[in-house]
N, C-alpha and C positions, 0 to 999 in steps of 0.2 A: 622374668620380671615383667611387668602386664606395664604395658604403654601407655600414658595417659595422653587426651589426644586437645587438654584442655588449652592448648595452644593455636589449634587449628581453628581455621574459618569456621562456623558453623555452618554455611554454605557446601565447602566443602567436607564436612562432615556428611550431612544431610543427602552428598550426590555419593558417597563411598556406600552409603546406606543402599539408595538407591540401586547404585551399579551391583553390588552383592547380592543383593535378594532376586526371587520371582517373582514378586507380585507386583501385578498391575501399575501400571499411571492412574491414578483420579484425577479426573478433567472435570470441571465446569463450564458453562457456554452461560454465556450472561444477555439474554437479546435473543429471543428464539423466531426472528425475523427468516425474510427468503435467505440469506448469505449465510446464517449459521446453519440448512438445509448441508453445505457444500461442507464446511466445521464436521456435522457430525457422521455425514457419509464418509470421511478420510480418517477420522477415529475409528468407525464403525471395521474398517480397513483395517486397523494397526491391530496384531493380537496381544500388545502390551498395553491396552488401553482400555479403562472401565471409565465412560463417562456417567458420574456419577448423582451430579443434581444440575439444575438451571434456575434463569431467573428471567422475569419477563414482568415490564410495567404493568400489561393487559392480565389481569385474571384470565386464568383459564388457558392463555396463550402456551405456557410451557408444557402443560401438563398434556396440550394436545400435539405438540409438537412431540415428545417423547412416545407419545401411543403411534404416528405416524410413520416413526422409522422403527417402530418396534424394541423400542429398548425399557425393559422392565423394574423399577423398585429406584425410581431415578428421583431423588427429592426436587420440588418445585418450589422455587420461591417468586415473590410479589417484588424485590427488587435485591441489586446485586451487595447491597451495606446487610440486607438480611441471609441471602447466601453466603456472605462470607463470615458471620458472624456465625453460623451455626454450621459451616462446612470445614471443622480445623483440621481437616489433614488431606488436603487438596494438594495435588503436584502443580497443576496448571490453570487458568483458564482460556477460553476464549472468547474475547468481549466483541459481540456484534451486533451493537446498539447502532441506531440511527447516530449521524456524526456528533451531535450536538453532546452527545453521553459517551465519548470515547477516553475526554481526558478523566472526566471524573471518574468513573467505573478502573481505568486502569490504575488512577492514585490509589483507588479505597484496595484493591486487589495487590499491590504492592504496597503498600503500606500494613496488608494483612499475610505477608511475606510468600505471597504468591506469584509463580512463575506465571509471563503473557504473552499471548499473542494477541496482537490490537490488529483486527480489518484497518484497512486503509480507508480513508488518507487517516494518518497518524495524528489529527487534530484541526480543529479549524482556524484557531488563528497561532501565530507565533508564541505568545504568552502562556498556552494553553499546551502548548509541548514542550515548552520548556520547565511547567510546574509537572509534568508527568515526569520527565528527567530529573529532576531533582528528586522526585521520590524513587527513582530505580535507583539511582545513586546512592542513597541513603540505605537501602531495600537490601541491594547487594542481588537480586533477584535476577532472573532472563525477563527482559522487553526483546519482542522483536514483533514487526511490522509486516502485515500481510503483502509484500507485494512479491508475489507467486511468479509473475514474468521473468522475473530478475532467471527464476530457475531453467526458464527456455534454451535449448543448445544454441540457438540461433542470437541469441540478446548475451551468453556468453561468447558466443563468434565474434561477436560487436567487439567487446573489453579487448576480445585478442587479440583483432588486427592492431587497435587503436597503439596499444600494449607492446604491440610488434614493434615500431615505429615505423610498418609502413608508410603512413601518414603525414609522419614529419612533426614538427610543429605545429597543432590544433589551434585556428585561431577564432573560428567560424562553425559555428552550429543552428541550423534550422531544423524545430522539430514539431512536435503536436499530433494531432489529427482530429477523427470527430466523425460523427454521423450528421447524415443530410436530413433524417427525423429518427431521434433516437432520445428524446424525454424521459428520463424512467419512472413511468409511474403504471405499472401493469399491478403492484400493491396497495395501491393507493396514492398517497402525499409527502410522505414522509419524506422522500427524497428533495422534494420543492420547495417545502416550508422551511420558513428563517427559522422558525423556532426548534426546527429537527435537524436540518439538512445544514445549515448553516451556509454553506458555499455545492456550488452546484456541479457543473463541469470541469472544474478548477480541480476539485476533490477526488470525484467520482473515477476518470479517465486520465485528466490532465497529471496526476502524482506520478500519474505508470509512466507516461508519453518522459516526460522529466527525471525519472529514476533509467529510462533506459539510456540517455546520453550522459544523463550525470555519472552514473557509475561506471558509465563506458570511459571516461575520462578524467577517474579518481575523483570524484565529488570535492572540483574548487569549490571553495566558499562564494557564498553571492556579494557582491559590492552594491550595485546598485539597479533597478529597477525603473522601468516607466511603463506602466499598467493600461488596460484598458479592457472592461468588462460591460457586458451588456443583456438582456433578456428582450428581445424581441419576438421571439417566438414564443418565449414560458408564457408571456401576458397575453398573449391573442387567441381569444377560443376557438378560434377555428382551428388550430395548429389543432387539436382536442376531437373538435366534432370530425373531423374529417378523417379520423381510425378509430370512430365509434366510442369515446372517451368522453365523460362531461366535460361541459362548457367548461364550469364553475371551479376548475383547475387554474384557469388562467387567476382570476381571484388570490388564489391560494400561494402562485409561486412568488417565491421572494428570492431567488438566487441566480445565478447564472448561468446562461444557456452557452455563453459565448465570450471568451477572454483570449487575449493575445499581449504580447511583452518586449520587450529589451532588455535585458539582462544583463550586466557585464559580471564575468567571474575573475576571481583571482587567476592569475597567468595570464592576463592579455586575452580569455576569450570572450567572443561576443555568444549570446545565445538568443536568435529569434524563435520563442515559441508564440504558438495557438492553438485554443483549443473549441472544438464543440459538440454541444450536446441535439446543435439543429442548425443549418444551413442550408442557402441555394445553391449548392457545389456538392460534388461525390466527397473530396477530396480539401483541404487546405496546403499538402502539396507534402510530397515524400521528405523524411528524415535523410539530411546531409552535413556531413563531417567534414569539413576541410580544413587540411592541413599545408604546410610546406612542401612535403614531396606527396603527398598524392590524397585521394578525394573519395569520400563511401557514402552512396546513395541507398538508402534502406526506401523500399517502398512503403508505402502507406496502405491499411486495412482498410474496410468498409466499414469496418466497427471495429473498435478496437477489442482483442481476441488472445492479449497475452504476447503475439507473435511478432514475425515481418510479413508483410503483404505478398512476398514475391522472392526472386532470388535477387543478390543483394549484388551489385556494383561496384568496383575498385578501380580507381583511374588514376594511372601514372602514365609519365615521362619515362620513357626505357629508351636508351642509345640515341635522341632524340625524336622518339617516336612515340606517340599520343596511342597508349594502349589501355583497354578497357578488360577488366578480368572477373569472369561472372562467378558468384557464390553459390552453389548451389543451395534451397533449403532443407536445413539437416532436421531429420525426423524423430520424432521425442524416444529417448535414450529410457531404459529400466535402471535408472539409479537408483541404489538402494534398494530395487524390486518395485521399484514404484514408476512408470511413465505417466500418469496424470498429474499435471503442476501442482494441485492443491493438494493432493497425497505427499506430493515434494513436500511443499508447505509443512504442512503438521507432521513431518517426517522431522522435518530438521529441528521443529521447535521440539520434539520429545527429545530428540538426542541431545541438544543441548541442554534439557532439563536433566536427562541421567549423567552428562558430562559438561559444566560448565565452562569447563575452558574451552570449550569449541568456541563458544562465544555465539551471540545472537545470528543466524544468516544476512538478517538486513536490518541491521543496527541502528538505534535511533540516532546516535553520534553523525550520521549520515545524513536521514530523512529530515532532520531538524536543518538541514539545508534545500530541502526539497520545501519542507512544510514555508522555509521563510519567503524563498521565491513567489509561491501561493500567496501567504500572509500579501508580500510587495505589493504583487499584481491590485488585491484588492485594496490595501489603502494609498497606492499609486493614483489607484483612478480618482478614488475620493476626493484626493490633493489634488488633482489634475495637473500632477509632474513627474518627474522622475524624483525618487526620493533614495536614501540612503538607507543598506539592510543594514541593521543593527543587532549582532548575537550574541547576546553576554555569557561569560565563561559560565560555566554548569559546574 
């Protein structure tokens, strides 16, 4: 007797069809700028993937992108909506656009019933993130955010240390990082213009440092924030001329190059945060997690690279003695056959498409809190006072 599947969730049926066949997953890439190169290279490393289409607002850019990577036969479009209207059998898309297009492109893809790998930052504003999550919930599709540092073994170790109870109750976190000079303009000004970037250092590298500690402590809900941001370096022509770039970039700079905040989290935890694209010091400080039973120091990096800046130190009192335990840096593991973090990120996305029960590696339900803090810093700065963070039920 035939068994009907009319009562099954259509996403479950689609997943079963993928798992039960030998066909390759069909992927599209929306936005073919420099970060798309990393996505494409990782997809090319996956034997069960075929990148079949790409879209970019700049005429001819998608065609040049596929030619550069030696991918023949891929169909090219001038917008994400055009791609989604014509490519009816996509299993997923990577969204690699500039920040201000993250939300609309993700919503369009989810509404079209396509799984989404969305590059960081999640969005520019909290309202945009909420809109994306509503589309995600309605679609039932996978949405994962591109936080590959979470897959680093040292990042996992930080979470293990917190969860082990060695620190006791965590009550204070200091985190951040940045660059002495590192405003990202090697490929033009899309990162630094308000109309395209939307946010600066906050979204580019600030979201990573927030995820490092928030993920370690279980992503508590942010309650209030007192934030500050500035753009003293980005708006100074000398910043660019000293490194051989056009002085005119200073006129186009419309985002933050430094930000700091004092955030109150659920569980009576204080988060002291700072991030910079440019500053007159080598680092704004190491990451520190303080607990009632111990403390953890995580060395900063010269430029955020998705890992830690050296061996971590665990501080404890043992039988009345103050002790320090060094935790060596852990090398890359060949998880899933891959050591490259970007490959691991893409592989985890593909695995969640094949088996949706795995869920996204970096779910929006967590990163909404990350985005709420970033959004809150900007709003607090504009208000000139501490503000409450309000995240509605989705």
